[in-house]
Structure formats: structure tokens, C-alpha cells
C-alpha positions in Angstrom: 0.0 0.0 0.0 1.6 3.2 -1.1 0.7 6.7 -2.3 3.6 8.6 -3.9 4.0 12.2 -5.1 6.5 13.4 -7.7 6.9 16.6 -9.7 8.2 16.9 -13.3 9.8 20.2 -14.4 7.6 22.2 -12.0 7.9 23.2 -8.3 6.4 20.7 -6.0 3.1 22.1 -4.6 2.9 23.0 -0.9 0.9 20.1 0.4 1.1 18.1 3.6 1.8 14.7 2.2 0.9 12.7 5.3 -2.4 14.5 5.8 -3.3 14.1 2.1 -2.4 10.3 2.2 -4.6 9.8 5.2 -7.4 11.8 3.6 -7.2 9.7 0.4 -7.3 6.5 2.5 -10.4 7.7 4.4 -12.2 8.7 1.2 -11.4 5.4 -0.5 -12.6 3.5 2.6 -15.9 5.4 2.5 -16.4 3.7 -0.9 -15.4 0.3 0.4 -12.0 0.5 -1.2 -8.4 0.1 0.0 -5.2 1.7 -1.5 -2.9 -0.4 -3.6 -0.3 1.7 -5.5 -1.4 5.3 -6.3 1.2 7.5 -7.9 0.7 11.3 -8.4 2.8 13.2 -10.9 2.5 17.0 -10.8 3.5 18.6 -14.1 3.2 21.4 -16.6 0.6 22.0 -19.2 3.1 20.8 -21.9 3.6 17.5 -20.1 -0.1 16.8 -19.6 -0.8 17.6 -23.3 2.0 15.2 -24.3 0.5 12.4 -22.2 -3.0 13.3 -23.4 -1.9 13.1 -27.0 0.3 10.0 -26.7 -1.9 7.8 -24.6 -5.5 9.1 -25.1 -5.3 10.6 -28.6 -6.7 13.8 -27.2 -5.1 17.0 -28.4 -6.1 19.3 -25.6 -5.0 20.5 -22.1 -6.7 19.2 -19.0 -6.1 19.5 -15.3 -6.0 15.7 -14.6 -5.5 12.4 -16.3 -6.2 9.2 -14.3 -4.9 5.8 -15.4 -6.9 3.3 -13.4 -5.3 -0.1 -12.7 -7.6 -1.0 -9.9 -8.6 -4.6 -9.2 -11.6 -5.5 -7.1 -11.7 -3.3 -4.0 -8.0 -2.3 -4.2 -7.5 1.0 -6.1 -4.3 1.5 -7.9 -3.3 3.9 -10.7 -1.3 6.9 -11.9 -2.7 10.4 -11.6 -1.2 13.2 -13.6 -2.0 16.7 -12.6 -1.1 19.9 -14.4 -0.4 22.5 -11.7 -0.6 25.2 -14.4 -4.2 24.3 -15.3 -5.1 23.9 -11.7 -3.9 27.4 -11.1 -5.8 28.7 -14.2 -9.0 26.9 -13.0 -8.7 28.3 -9.5 -8.6 31.8 -11.0 -11.4 31.0 -13.5 -13.7 29.7 -10.7 -12.6 32.1 -8.0 -11.4 29.4 -5.7 -8.2 29.1 -3.6 -5.4 27.2 -5.4 -5.0 24.7 -2.6 -8.7 23.9 -2.5 -8.7 23.5 -6.3 -5.6 21.2 -6.0 -7.3 19.1 -3.3 -10.4 18.8 -5.6 -8.3 17.5 -8.4 -6.2 15.2 -6.2 -9.4 13.5 -4.9 -11.1 13.6 -8.3 -8.7 10.9 -9.6 -9.3 8.8 -6.5 -13.1 9.1 -7.0 -12.7 7.8 -10.6 -10.9 4.8 -9.2 -13.7 4.3 -6.7 -16.1 4.0 -9.7 -17.5 7.5 -10.1 -17.4 8.9 -13.7 -18.1 12.3 -15.1 -18.9 11.4 -18.8 -22.4 12.8 -18.8 -24.0 16.0 -17.3 -25.7 13.9 -14.6 -22.5 12.0 -13.8 -20.6 15.2 -13.7 -23.0 16.6 -11.1 -22.6 13.4 -9.1 -18.8 13.7 -9.3 -18.9 17.3 -8.1 -21.1 16.3 -5.2 -18.6 13.5 -4.3 -15.7 15.9 -4.5 -17.5 18.4 -2.2 -18.2 15.6 0.3 -14.6 14.6 0.2 -13.3 18.1 0.6 -15.3 18.4 3.8 -13.2 15.6 5.3 -9.8 17.2 4.8 -8.1 19.4 7.3 -7.5 22.8 5.8 -3.9 23.7 5.1 
């Protein structure tokens, strides 16, 4: 069971890794899931576009890409987060950068827990799940 955080060509965000890891475990447990191997990579817009193009054939920027390798009730995967897009979105939606980052961090976990956001209704359900998860984290 491991949750790791890395940064690629960008300053590592100011997060309390231990608190974030415990929070992720609590959220996963609330969906009946345990943590296997979850790897976060914080990166630039250029890097996330490269991954999006290479692996998903999408030619656009995004804030997060989740590669889900979960089996049964054990969630595992790689979560790639563009800190530049997170910052842009925090400004666009008038939210605090740290809150927006937490939202994106847990968004990938919620995908691994079985929540999708492919339709308008599903997207609303994802936002509700994100908000519930955000209530469980200690503010930084």
C-alpha cells in the first residue's frame, strides 16, 4: 500500500503529504476501497498535453488524467495533474489554489472508486462526491 507524489519540471506544490495520504485512504474507505499503489505526478501543461496526445489521442489540455489499474476493491493507478491548469482553474472559478488542487487530487481517487463524469448527470454526481470529500480534509 503506497501513495507517492512526484513533480516533473515544476515546483512541488505546498501540500502536507501525510495528511493528504490519510485523507485519500479515508475517502477510498468510504467507498469500500483500499489503497494499492497510487502515484501522483504534478507537471506542466506541456507535459499533460504530451500524455493526453500520446496515450489518449486527445489534443487538448486538462487538469488531470487518471490511469486506473484497480482490481476488485483495491485501487491503484497513476494520476497526472497539471499544476498550471489547476492554477488557471482556481482563478477562473474564483477558488483558492490549494482547494482546487485538493479537488483535483481527490477527483482521480473518486474515478478509481467507480465515479465517472462522462455525462452531465454523472458530472454533477462527481462534483457532489468531490465536495463531500473536501469536507473531510483538514484545511492547510
